[in-house]
Short mmCIF file of the C-alpha atoms (twelve columns), coordinates in Angstrom:
data_MODEL
# 
_entry.id   MODEL 
# 
loop_
_atom_site.group_PDB 
_atom_site.id 
_atom_site.type_symbol 
_atom_site.label_atom_id 
_atom_site.label_alt_id 
_atom_site.label_comp_id 
_atom_site.label_asym_id 
_atom_site.label_seq_id 
_atom_site.Cartn_x 
_atom_site.Cartn_y 
_atom_site.Cartn_z 
_atom_site.pdbx_PDB_model_num 
ATOM 1   C CA . MET A 1   -14.166 23.453  -27.091 1 
ATOM 2   C CA . SER A 2   -12.191 20.332  -27.987 1 
ATOM 3   C CA . HIS A 3   -11.809 18.046  -25.007 1 
ATOM 4   C CA . GLN A 4   -8.588  16.786  -26.597 1 
ATOM 5   C CA . ASN A 5   -6.995  20.102  -25.747 1 
ATOM 6   C CA . ILE A 6   -7.504  19.446  -22.029 1 
ATOM 7   C CA . ARG A 7   -5.180  16.441  -21.948 1 
ATOM 8   C CA . HIS A 8   -2.618  18.233  -24.093 1 
ATOM 9   C CA . ARG A 9   -2.666  21.170  -21.713 1 
ATOM 10  C CA . LEU A 10  -2.168  18.862  -18.713 1 
ATOM 11  C CA . GLU A 11  0.740   17.156  -20.450 1 
ATOM 12  C CA . GLN A 12  2.285   20.541  -21.182 1 
ATOM 13  C CA . ARG A 13  2.045   21.402  -17.488 1 
ATOM 14  C CA . GLU A 14  3.989   18.262  -16.719 1 
ATOM 15  C CA . GLU A 15  6.861   19.635  -18.804 1 
ATOM 16  C CA . GLU A 16  7.240   22.280  -16.089 1 
ATOM 17  C CA . LEU A 17  7.887   19.596  -13.488 1 
ATOM 18  C CA . SER A 18  11.350  18.498  -12.427 1 
ATOM 19  C CA . PRO A 19  13.439  16.918  -15.181 1 
ATOM 20  C CA . PHE A 20  13.471  13.835  -12.931 1 
ATOM 21  C CA . ALA A 21  9.670   13.642  -12.748 1 
ATOM 22  C CA . SER A 22  7.807   10.923  -14.624 1 
ATOM 23  C CA . LYS A 23  5.834   12.219  -17.587 1 
ATOM 24  C CA . SER A 24  2.494   10.688  -18.432 1 
ATOM 25  C CA . LYS A 25  2.873   11.181  -22.177 1 
ATOM 26  C CA . THR A 26  5.672   8.575   -22.212 1 
ATOM 27  C CA . ALA A 27  3.803   6.065   -20.019 1 
ATOM 28  C CA . LYS A 28  3.194   2.648   -21.556 1 
ATOM 29  C CA . ARG A 29  0.541   -0.013  -21.001 1 
ATOM 30  C CA . GLU A 30  0.764   -3.742  -21.723 1 
ATOM 31  C CA . LYS A 31  -2.251  -3.363  -24.011 1 
ATOM 32  C CA . PRO A 32  -2.181  -0.104  -25.973 1 
ATOM 33  C CA . GLU A 33  -5.277  2.089   -25.688 1 
ATOM 34  C CA . GLU A 34  -6.551  5.244   -27.267 1 
ATOM 35  C CA . PRO A 35  -5.635  8.194   -25.016 1 
ATOM 36  C CA . SER A 36  -8.278  9.957   -22.988 1 
ATOM 37  C CA . PRO A 37  -9.280  13.360  -24.326 1 
ATOM 38  C CA . MET A 38  -9.350  14.913  -20.833 1 
ATOM 39  C CA . ARG A 39  -7.069  12.899  -18.540 1 
ATOM 40  C CA . THR A 40  -3.417  12.004  -18.548 1 
ATOM 41  C CA . GLU A 41  -2.435  8.327   -18.379 1 
ATOM 42  C CA . PHE A 42  -1.619  8.516   -14.665 1 
ATOM 43  C CA . GLN A 43  -4.946  10.194  -13.939 1 
ATOM 44  C CA . ARG A 44  -6.704  7.346   -15.747 1 
ATOM 45  C CA . ASP A 45  -4.814  4.830   -13.599 1 
ATOM 46  C CA . ARG A 46  -5.828  6.650   -10.438 1 
ATOM 47  C CA . ASP A 47  -9.470  6.645   -11.482 1 
ATOM 48  C CA . ARG A 48  -9.429  2.965   -12.437 1 
ATOM 49  C CA . ILE A 49  -8.057  2.087   -9.011  1 
ATOM 50  C CA . VAL A 50  -10.582 4.184   -7.106  1 
ATOM 51  C CA . HIS A 51  -13.479 2.653   -9.037  1 
ATOM 52  C CA . CYS A 52  -12.370 -0.977  -8.780  1 
ATOM 53  C CA . LYS A 53  -13.954 -3.505  -6.440  1 
ATOM 54  C CA . ALA A 54  -10.758 -4.245  -4.536  1 
ATOM 55  C CA . PHE A 55  -10.472 -0.587  -3.532  1 
ATOM 56  C CA . ARG A 56  -14.001 -0.549  -2.119  1 
ATOM 57  C CA . ARG A 57  -13.285 -3.599  0.001   1 
ATOM 58  C CA . LEU A 58  -10.422 -1.855  1.779   1 
ATOM 59  C CA . LYS A 59  -12.918 -0.118  4.069   1 
ATOM 60  C CA . HIS A 60  -13.710 -3.440  5.744   1 
ATOM 61  C CA . LYS A 61  -10.166 -4.806  5.963   1 
ATOM 62  C CA . THR A 62  -8.098  -4.690  9.130   1 
ATOM 63  C CA . GLN A 63  -5.032  -2.464  9.324   1 
ATOM 64  C CA . VAL A 64  -3.723  -3.704  12.699  1 
ATOM 65  C CA . PHE A 65  -6.500  -4.223  15.213  1 
ATOM 66  C CA . ILE A 66  -9.000  -6.957  14.367  1 
ATOM 67  C CA . ALA A 67  -12.616 -6.180  15.334  1 
ATOM 68  C CA . PRO A 68  -11.686 -3.020  17.267  1 
ATOM 69  C CA . PRO A 69  -14.234 -1.752  19.812  1 
ATOM 70  C CA . GLY A 70  -14.325 1.849   18.569  1 
ATOM 71  C CA . ASP A 71  -15.071 3.734   15.359  1 
ATOM 72  C CA . HIS A 72  -11.808 5.672   15.177  1 
ATOM 73  C CA . TYR A 73  -9.379  2.836   14.501  1 
ATOM 74  C CA . ILE A 74  -7.525  2.827   11.199  1 
ATOM 75  C CA . THR A 75  -8.772  0.530   8.440   1 
ATOM 76  C CA . ARG A 76  -6.892  -0.450  5.317   1 
ATOM 77  C CA . LEU A 77  -8.823  2.236   3.432   1 
ATOM 78  C CA . THR A 78  -8.069  5.091   5.822   1 
ATOM 79  C CA . HIS A 79  -4.430  3.994   5.859   1 
ATOM 80  C CA . THR A 80  -4.394  4.162   2.053   1 
ATOM 81  C CA . LEU A 81  -5.825  7.674   2.099   1 
ATOM 82  C CA . GLU A 82  -3.240  8.820   4.653   1 
ATOM 83  C CA . VAL A 83  -0.419  7.390   2.534   1 
ATOM 84  C CA . SER A 84  -1.782  9.258   -0.477  1 
ATOM 85  C CA . GLN A 85  -1.950  12.527  1.449   1 
ATOM 86  C CA . VAL A 86  1.620   12.247  2.758   1 
ATOM 87  C CA . ALA A 87  2.991   11.132  -0.612  1 
ATOM 88  C CA . ARG A 88  1.260   13.883  -2.554  1 
ATOM 89  C CA . THR A 89  2.590   16.522  -0.156  1 
ATOM 90  C CA . ILE A 90  6.143   15.324  -0.738  1 
ATOM 91  C CA . ALA A 91  5.717   14.989  -4.501  1 
ATOM 92  C CA . ARG A 92  4.281   18.464  -4.832  1 
ATOM 93  C CA . ALA A 93  7.084   20.000  -2.775  1 
ATOM 94  C CA . LEU A 94  9.715   18.263  -4.904  1 
ATOM 95  C CA . ASN A 95  8.004   19.250  -8.176  1 
ATOM 96  C CA . LEU A 96  7.406   15.607  -9.130  1 
ATOM 97  C CA . ASN A 97  4.349   14.000  -10.711 1 
ATOM 98  C CA . GLU A 98  1.570   14.147  -8.152  1 
ATOM 99  C CA . ASP A 99  -0.867  12.113  -10.273 1 
ATOM 100 C CA . LEU A 100 1.517   9.166   -10.513 1 
ATOM 101 C CA . THR A 101 2.262   9.407   -6.805  1 
ATOM 102 C CA . GLU A 102 -1.435  9.355   -6.003  1 
ATOM 103 C CA . ALA A 103 -2.169  6.382   -8.254  1 
ATOM 104 C CA . ILE A 104 0.580   4.257   -6.689  1 
ATOM 105 C CA . SER A 105 -0.499  5.247   -3.185  1 
ATOM 106 C CA . LEU A 106 -4.132  4.370   -3.779  1 
ATOM 107 C CA . GLY A 107 -3.252  1.003   -5.309  1 
ATOM 108 C CA . HIS A 108 -0.439  -0.167  -3.062  1 
ATOM 109 C CA . ASP A 109 -2.544  -2.278  -0.668  1 
ATOM 110 C CA . LEU A 110 -5.262  -3.629  -2.977  1 
ATOM 111 C CA . GLY A 111 -4.001  -7.173  -2.451  1 
ATOM 112 C CA . HIS A 112 -3.918  -7.094  1.322   1 
ATOM 113 C CA . THR A 113 -5.614  -9.969  3.101   1 
ATOM 114 C CA . PRO A 114 -8.402  -9.908  5.677   1 
ATOM 115 C CA . PHE A 115 -7.159  -9.647  9.286   1 
ATOM 116 C CA . GLY A 116 -4.174  -7.519  8.313   1 
ATOM 117 C CA . HIS A 117 -0.691  -8.983  8.435   1 
ATOM 118 C CA . VAL A 118 -2.085  -11.942 10.381  1 
ATOM 119 C CA . GLY A 119 -3.901  -13.115 7.249   1 
ATOM 120 C CA . GLU A 120 -0.825  -12.433 5.142   1 
ATOM 121 C CA . ASP A 121 1.360   -14.516 7.462   1 
ATOM 122 C CA . VAL A 122 -1.049  -17.464 7.333   1 
ATOM 123 C CA . LEU A 123 -1.156  -17.494 3.524   1 
ATOM 124 C CA . ASN A 124 2.607   -17.068 3.400   1 
ATOM 125 C CA . ASP A 125 2.990   -20.182 5.551   1 
ATOM 126 C CA . ILE A 126 0.486   -22.172 3.486   1 
ATOM 127 C CA . MET A 127 1.652   -21.309 -0.024  1 
ATOM 128 C CA . PRO A 128 4.801   -23.178 -1.126  1 
ATOM 129 C CA . GLU A 129 6.004   -20.112 -3.024  1 
ATOM 130 C CA . GLY A 130 4.967   -17.782 -0.206  1 
ATOM 131 C CA . PHE A 131 2.513   -14.904 -0.188  1 
ATOM 132 C CA . ARG A 132 3.307   -11.201 -0.085  1 
ATOM 133 C CA . HIS A 133 0.659   -8.537  -0.202  1 
ATOM 134 C CA . ASN A 134 2.563   -6.241  -2.580  1 
ATOM 135 C CA . GLU A 135 2.811   -9.041  -5.144  1 
ATOM 136 C CA . GLN A 136 -0.876  -9.783  -4.637  1 
ATOM 137 C CA . SER A 137 -1.701  -6.094  -5.149  1 
ATOM 138 C CA . LEU A 138 0.066   -6.294  -8.496  1 
ATOM 139 C CA . ARG A 139 -1.861  -9.475  -9.312  1 
ATOM 140 C CA . VAL A 140 -5.131  -7.706  -8.491  1 
ATOM 141 C CA . VAL A 141 -4.539  -4.915  -10.998 1 
ATOM 142 C CA . GLU A 142 -2.977  -7.133  -13.671 1 
ATOM 143 C CA . VAL A 143 -5.139  -10.252 -13.494 1 
ATOM 144 C CA . LEU A 144 -8.052  -10.304 -11.062 1 
ATOM 145 C CA . GLU A 145 -9.968  -7.067  -11.521 1 
ATOM 146 C CA . LYS A 146 -12.654 -6.649  -14.193 1 
ATOM 147 C CA . ASP A 147 -13.451 -10.371 -14.266 1 
ATOM 148 C CA . GLY A 148 -9.945  -11.366 -15.202 1 
ATOM 149 C CA . ALA A 149 -9.146  -8.583  -17.631 1 
ATOM 150 C CA . GLY A 150 -7.174  -6.523  -15.131 1 
ATOM 151 C CA . LEU A 151 -6.986  -2.740  -15.091 1 
ATOM 152 C CA . ASN A 152 -4.233  -2.419  -17.719 1 
ATOM 153 C CA . LEU A 153 -2.339  0.159   -15.654 1 
ATOM 154 C CA . THR A 154 0.857   1.851   -16.795 1 
ATOM 155 C CA . ARG A 155 4.154   0.194   -16.000 1 
ATOM 156 C CA . GLU A 156 5.131   3.075   -13.698 1 
ATOM 157 C CA . VAL A 157 2.111   2.513   -11.447 1 
ATOM 158 C CA . ARG A 158 2.492   -1.262  -11.469 1 
ATOM 159 C CA . GLU A 159 6.163   -1.042  -10.545 1 
ATOM 160 C CA . GLY A 160 5.420   1.408   -7.726  1 
ATOM 161 C CA . ILE A 161 2.783   -0.935  -6.306  1 
ATOM 162 C CA . LEU A 162 5.160   -3.901  -6.376  1 
ATOM 163 C CA . LYS A 163 8.143   -2.093  -4.860  1 
ATOM 164 C CA . HIS A 164 6.395   -0.202  -2.060  1 
ATOM 165 C CA . SER A 165 6.987   -2.986  0.458   1 
ATOM 166 C CA . LYS A 166 9.730   -3.075  3.094   1 
ATOM 167 C CA . SER A 167 11.571  -5.796  4.964   1 
ATOM 168 C CA . ARG A 168 11.173  -5.983  8.718   1 
ATOM 169 C CA . GLU A 169 14.833  -5.088  9.147   1 
ATOM 170 C CA . GLY A 170 14.513  -1.501  7.965   1 
ATOM 171 C CA . LEU A 171 12.727  1.050   5.835   1 
ATOM 172 C CA . LEU A 172 15.224  1.359   3.000   1 
ATOM 173 C CA . GLY A 173 16.030  -2.341  2.697   1 
ATOM 174 C CA . ASN A 174 13.721  -4.823  0.938   1 
ATOM 175 C CA . ASN A 175 13.532  -7.765  -1.410  1 
ATOM 176 C CA . TRP A 176 11.983  -5.863  -4.325  1 
ATOM 177 C CA . LYS A 177 14.721  -3.262  -4.889  1 
ATOM 178 C CA . THR A 178 14.001  0.411   -5.407  1 
ATOM 179 C CA . ALA A 179 11.365  1.809   -7.730  1 
ATOM 180 C CA . ASN A 180 12.807  3.370   -10.870 1 
ATOM 181 C CA . THR A 181 10.549  6.407   -10.506 1 
ATOM 182 C CA . LEU A 182 11.036  8.955   -7.756  1 
ATOM 183 C CA . GLU A 183 7.263   8.934   -7.310  1 
ATOM 184 C CA . GLY A 184 7.400   5.227   -6.488  1 
ATOM 185 C CA . GLN A 185 10.195  5.870   -3.986  1 
ATOM 186 C CA . ILE A 186 8.066   8.544   -2.326  1 
ATOM 187 C CA . CYS A 187 5.172   6.118   -1.855  1 
ATOM 188 C CA . LYS A 188 7.404   3.570   -0.157  1 
ATOM 189 C CA . ILE A 189 8.537   6.110   2.442   1 
ATOM 190 C CA . ALA A 190 5.074   7.668   2.781   1 
ATOM 191 C CA . ASP A 191 3.621   4.235   3.542   1 
ATOM 192 C CA . THR A 192 5.954   3.865   6.536   1 
ATOM 193 C CA . ILE A 193 5.426   7.430   7.711   1 
ATOM 194 C CA . ALA A 194 1.680   6.872   7.685   1 
ATOM 195 C CA . TYR A 195 1.453   3.480   9.355   1 
ATOM 196 C CA . VAL A 196 4.060   4.090   12.051  1 
ATOM 197 C CA . ASN A 197 2.222   7.181   13.206  1 
ATOM 198 C CA . HIS A 198 -1.379  5.985   12.979  1 
ATOM 199 C CA . ASP A 199 -0.465  2.616   14.495  1 
ATOM 200 C CA . ILE A 200 0.979   4.423   17.499  1 
ATOM 201 C CA . GLY A 201 -2.337  6.240   17.828  1 
ATOM 202 C CA . ASP A 202 -4.312  3.005   17.613  1 
ATOM 203 C CA . ALA A 203 -1.998  1.272   20.098  1 
ATOM 204 C CA . LEU A 204 -2.490  4.141   22.545  1 
ATOM 205 C CA . ARG A 205 -6.245  3.987   22.024  1 
ATOM 206 C CA . ALA A 206 -6.286  0.237   22.611  1 
ATOM 207 C CA . GLY A 207 -4.178  0.469   25.757  1 
ATOM 208 C CA . TYR A 208 -1.252  -1.542  24.388  1 
ATOM 209 C CA . ILE A 209 1.139   1.296   25.169  1 
ATOM 210 C CA . THR A 210 1.225   4.678   26.855  1 
ATOM 211 C CA . THR A 211 3.018   7.791   25.672  1 
ATOM 212 C CA . HIS A 212 5.681   7.112   28.324  1 
ATOM 213 C CA . ASP A 213 6.542   3.826   26.585  1 
ATOM 214 C CA . LEU A 214 7.695   5.473   23.361  1 
ATOM 215 C CA . PRO A 215 11.497  5.398   22.969  1 
ATOM 216 C CA . GLN A 216 12.856  8.684   24.288  1 
ATOM 217 C CA . SER A 217 15.366  9.006   21.472  1 
ATOM 218 C CA . THR A 218 12.552  9.056   18.911  1 
ATOM 219 C CA . ILE A 219 10.667  11.718  20.839  1 
ATOM 220 C CA . THR A 220 13.788  13.864  20.907  1 
ATOM 221 C CA . THR A 221 14.352  13.453  17.163  1 
ATOM 222 C CA . LEU A 222 10.817  13.340  15.767  1 
ATOM 223 C CA . GLY A 223 8.613   15.088  18.323  1 
ATOM 224 C CA . ASP A 224 6.160   14.112  21.039  1 
ATOM 225 C CA . SER A 225 2.879   14.129  19.098  1 
ATOM 226 C CA . HIS A 226 1.354   12.648  15.953  1 
ATOM 227 C CA . SER A 227 1.395   15.952  14.080  1 
ATOM 228 C CA . ALA A 228 4.954   16.780  15.182  1 
ATOM 229 C CA . ARG A 229 6.262   13.418  13.993  1 
ATOM 230 C CA . ILE A 230 4.500   13.703  10.632  1 
ATOM 231 C CA . ASN A 231 5.830   17.230  10.138  1 
ATOM 232 C CA . THR A 232 9.383   16.228  11.034  1 
ATOM 233 C CA . LEU A 233 9.369   13.186  8.777   1 
ATOM 234 C CA . VAL A 234 7.797   14.872  5.757   1 
ATOM 235 C CA . SER A 235 10.052  17.913  6.095   1 
ATOM 236 C CA . ASP A 236 13.123  15.693  6.408   1 
ATOM 237 C CA . VAL A 237 12.242  13.723  3.253   1 
ATOM 238 C CA . ILE A 238 11.810  16.960  1.319   1 
ATOM 239 C CA . ASP A 239 15.024  18.525  2.646   1 
ATOM 240 C CA . ASN A 240 17.140  15.442  1.996   1 
ATOM 241 C CA . SER A 241 15.625  14.753  -1.428  1 
ATOM 242 C CA . TRP A 242 15.757  18.318  -2.701  1 
ATOM 243 C CA . ALA A 243 17.966  17.335  -5.643  1 
ATOM 244 C CA . ALA A 244 14.823  15.679  -7.068  1 
ATOM 245 C CA . THR A 245 13.465  19.136  -7.882  1 
ATOM 246 C CA . GLY A 246 16.196  19.571  -10.496 1 
ATOM 247 C CA . SER A 247 17.097  22.967  -9.109  1 
ATOM 248 C CA . ASP A 248 20.692  21.891  -8.433  1 
ATOM 249 C CA . ASN A 249 21.282  21.261  -12.149 1 
ATOM 250 C CA . THR A 250 22.790  17.882  -11.358 1 
ATOM 251 C CA . GLU A 251 22.804  15.172  -14.019 1 
ATOM 252 C CA . THR A 252 22.981  12.374  -11.453 1 
ATOM 253 C CA . THR A 253 19.580  10.818  -10.818 1 
ATOM 254 C CA . PRO A 254 18.630  11.619  -7.203  1 
ATOM 255 C CA . VAL A 255 16.900  9.317   -4.727  1 
ATOM 256 C CA . ILE A 256 14.169  9.916   -2.201  1 
ATOM 257 C CA . THR A 257 15.653  9.523   1.252   1 
ATOM 258 C CA . LEU A 258 15.837  10.661  4.856   1 
ATOM 259 C CA . SER A 259 18.674  12.007  6.971   1 
ATOM 260 C CA . PRO A 260 20.545  9.303   8.938   1 
ATOM 261 C CA . ASP A 261 19.281  10.489  12.338  1 
ATOM 262 C CA . VAL A 262 15.642  10.670  11.278  1 
ATOM 263 C CA . LEU A 263 15.828  7.351   9.425   1 
ATOM 264 C CA . GLU A 264 17.276  5.711   12.538  1 
ATOM 265 C CA . ALA A 265 14.511  7.169   14.715  1 
ATOM 266 C CA . LEU A 266 11.836  5.955   12.306  1 
ATOM 267 C CA . ASN A 267 13.306  2.453   12.253  1 
ATOM 268 C CA . ILE A 268 13.471  2.433   16.049  1 
ATOM 269 C CA . LEU A 269 9.763   3.256   16.140  1 
ATOM 270 C CA . ARG A 270 9.036   0.451   13.650  1 
ATOM 271 C CA . ASP A 271 10.967  -2.016  15.816  1 
ATOM 272 C CA . PHE A 272 9.114   -0.778  18.886  1 
ATOM 273 C CA . LEU A 273 5.751   -1.343  17.190  1 
ATOM 274 C CA . PHE A 274 6.717   -4.855  16.108  1 
ATOM 275 C CA . GLU A 275 7.759   -5.764  19.630  1 
ATOM 276 C CA . ARG A 276 5.035   -4.062  21.628  1 
ATOM 277 C CA . VAL A 277 2.064   -4.133  19.234  1 
ATOM 278 C CA . TYR A 278 2.280   -6.337  16.142  1 
ATOM 279 C CA . ASP A 279 3.976   -9.367  17.726  1 
ATOM 280 C CA . ALA A 280 2.048   -8.950  20.970  1 
ATOM 281 C CA . GLN A 281 -1.212  -9.292  19.060  1 
ATOM 282 C CA . ALA A 282 -0.387  -12.922 18.333  1 
ATOM 283 C CA . MET A 283 -1.689  -13.756 21.807  1 
ATOM 284 C CA . GLU A 284 -5.034  -12.023 21.339  1 
ATOM 285 C CA . ALA A 285 -8.242  -14.027 20.952  1 
ATOM 286 C CA . GLU A 286 -9.350  -12.052 17.893  1 
ATOM 287 C CA . THR A 287 -6.010  -12.698 16.232  1 
ATOM 288 C CA . GLU A 288 -6.308  -16.414 16.894  1 
ATOM 289 C CA . LYS A 289 -9.792  -16.298 15.413  1 
ATOM 290 C CA . GLY A 290 -8.434  -14.674 12.263  1 
ATOM 291 C CA . ILE A 291 -5.700  -17.286 11.954  1 
ATOM 292 C CA . ARG A 292 -8.174  -20.143 12.352  1 
ATOM 293 C CA . THR A 293 -10.552 -18.580 9.855   1 
ATOM 294 C CA . VAL A 294 -7.953  -18.237 7.083   1 
ATOM 295 C CA . HIS A 295 -6.659  -21.770 7.676   1 
ATOM 296 C CA . SER A 296 -10.174 -23.210 7.660   1 
ATOM 297 C CA . LEU A 297 -11.211 -21.376 4.506   1 
ATOM 298 C CA . TYR A 298 -8.101  -22.460 2.649   1 
ATOM 299 C CA . HIS A 299 -8.437  -26.144 3.469   1 
ATOM 300 C CA . HIS A 300 -12.177 -26.155 2.807   1 
ATOM 301 C CA . PHE A 301 -11.996 -24.614 -0.654  1 
ATOM 302 C CA . VAL A 302 -9.003  -26.695 -1.716  1 
ATOM 303 C CA . LYS A 303 -11.169 -29.747 -1.000  1 
ATOM 304 C CA . HIS A 304 -14.296 -28.185 -2.548  1 
ATOM 305 C CA . PRO A 305 -13.137 -26.078 -5.544  1 
ATOM 306 C CA . GLY A 306 -16.620 -26.242 -7.039  1 
ATOM 307 C CA . GLU A 307 -17.735 -23.752 -4.395  1 
ATOM 308 C CA . LEU A 308 -15.255 -21.137 -5.578  1 
ATOM 309 C CA . PRO A 309 -16.325 -18.283 -7.864  1 
ATOM 310 C CA . GLN A 310 -15.696 -19.918 -11.213 1 
ATOM 311 C CA . GLU A 311 -14.039 -16.870 -12.734 1 
ATOM 312 C CA . LEU A 312 -11.083 -17.539 -10.392 1 
ATOM 313 C CA . LEU A 313 -10.491 -20.897 -12.054 1 
ATOM 314 C CA . ARG A 314 -10.315 -19.540 -15.585 1 
ATOM 315 C CA . ASN A 315 -7.209  -19.724 -17.721 1 
ATOM 316 C CA . GLY A 316 -6.106  -22.949 -16.081 1 
ATOM 317 C CA . ASN A 317 -5.346  -21.436 -12.669 1 
ATOM 318 C CA . GLU A 318 -4.424  -24.076 -10.119 1 
ATOM 319 C CA . VAL A 319 -6.987  -24.614 -7.383  1 
ATOM 320 C CA . GLU A 320 -4.573  -23.513 -4.657  1 
ATOM 321 C CA . ARG A 321 -3.858  -20.254 -6.480  1 
ATOM 322 C CA . ALA A 322 -7.580  -19.608 -6.986  1 
ATOM 323 C CA . VAL A 323 -8.280  -20.280 -3.307  1 
ATOM 324 C CA . VAL A 324 -5.594  -17.814 -2.223  1 
ATOM 325 C CA . ASP A 325 -6.933  -15.175 -4.620  1 
ATOM 326 C CA . TYR A 326 -10.419 -15.696 -3.179  1 
ATOM 327 C CA . ILE A 327 -9.339  -15.464 0.459   1 
ATOM 328 C CA . ALA A 328 -6.990  -12.519 -0.088  1 
ATOM 329 C CA . GLY A 329 -9.827  -10.542 -1.647  1 
ATOM 330 C CA . MET A 330 -12.185 -11.073 1.292   1 
ATOM 331 C CA . THR A 331 -13.003 -8.455  3.887   1 
ATOM 332 C CA . ASP A 332 -12.774 -9.457  7.537   1 
ATOM 333 C CA . LEU A 333 -16.522 -9.747  7.984   1 
ATOM 334 C CA . TYR A 334 -17.043 -11.657 4.749   1 
ATOM 335 C CA . ALA A 335 -14.302 -14.131 5.664   1 
ATOM 336 C CA . LEU A 336 -15.934 -14.769 9.028   1 
ATOM 337 C CA . ARG A 337 -19.354 -15.145 7.441   1 
ATOM 338 C CA . VAL A 338 -18.173 -17.545 4.737   1 
ATOM 339 C CA . ALA A 339 -16.251 -19.598 7.280   1 
ATOM 340 C CA . GLU A 340 -19.353 -19.888 9.423   1 
ATOM 341 C CA . GLU A 341 -21.442 -20.998 6.419   1 
ATOM 342 C CA . VAL A 342 -19.062 -23.587 4.965   1 
ATOM 343 C CA . LEU A 343 -17.959 -25.060 8.252   1 
ATOM 344 C CA . GLU A 344 -21.413 -25.660 9.734   1 
# 
């Protein structure tokens, strides 16, 4: 058997997808490579992400709650897996490219800082040009992984990683525009579906809120349980994005979206979480500890660049940029340990 036939067969299957689906045989990389005999280009991207160091570190990075007391709180890794599951369900239902959807989902948070959005906010305040985790995720796969060689992912995956992020003001508004691929658009919505629902669960577990605190209008629209909300949201995306399947024979490129009522309910829940959970955490001792740790690490390594991993200083990178890359790649526990060692 020729292994080359396996990839060709997989590419032929992709021709049965929606005419609006991304096809791996047309995917391009910055540095051309010989094709795999058994995997499509998007499958190779997925595998490269799963096997990279930044992906492994996600298991010890905070999602929302820093140093939680129990074992069932969401981490950045479990969040990533939930996003992938939601996104793949939607992509499969709409007859889009599930492999591309999975690769973007698995790579979207590779550049997230230790201590969740707390760490991101600190670096954003420190860096003159600002810091945003989606841009850092792109930097991880393009520059930092494999000792500076990067993963050489396809442009479709890299664009999806960059454009997954949202502004605080609403799900479908952001500073990075909309992904050109429908698969990238799916990942952006799936990210919100996942974190809004699991963050509610964590907030309930931590005692920040009770079920009676949830806005009644969102319960009426989305349901009164985790599974009901997920089902409503996923079903609504599929129903309102059905043109993406190509079954309507439309020539106008569709978009991945939600109905107005469901979108409003989801944004209300996001606002509720910001007010009652995310912003409220700023007063917590563990949050303050995370803020102090990131500040201390940054100022220490800027003054002592010789203590940085030297591969971060290659290619003429400025010290400040190398320090941010180093800190952003740390897990929570490693950041605390390094801070304790260098600040003795």
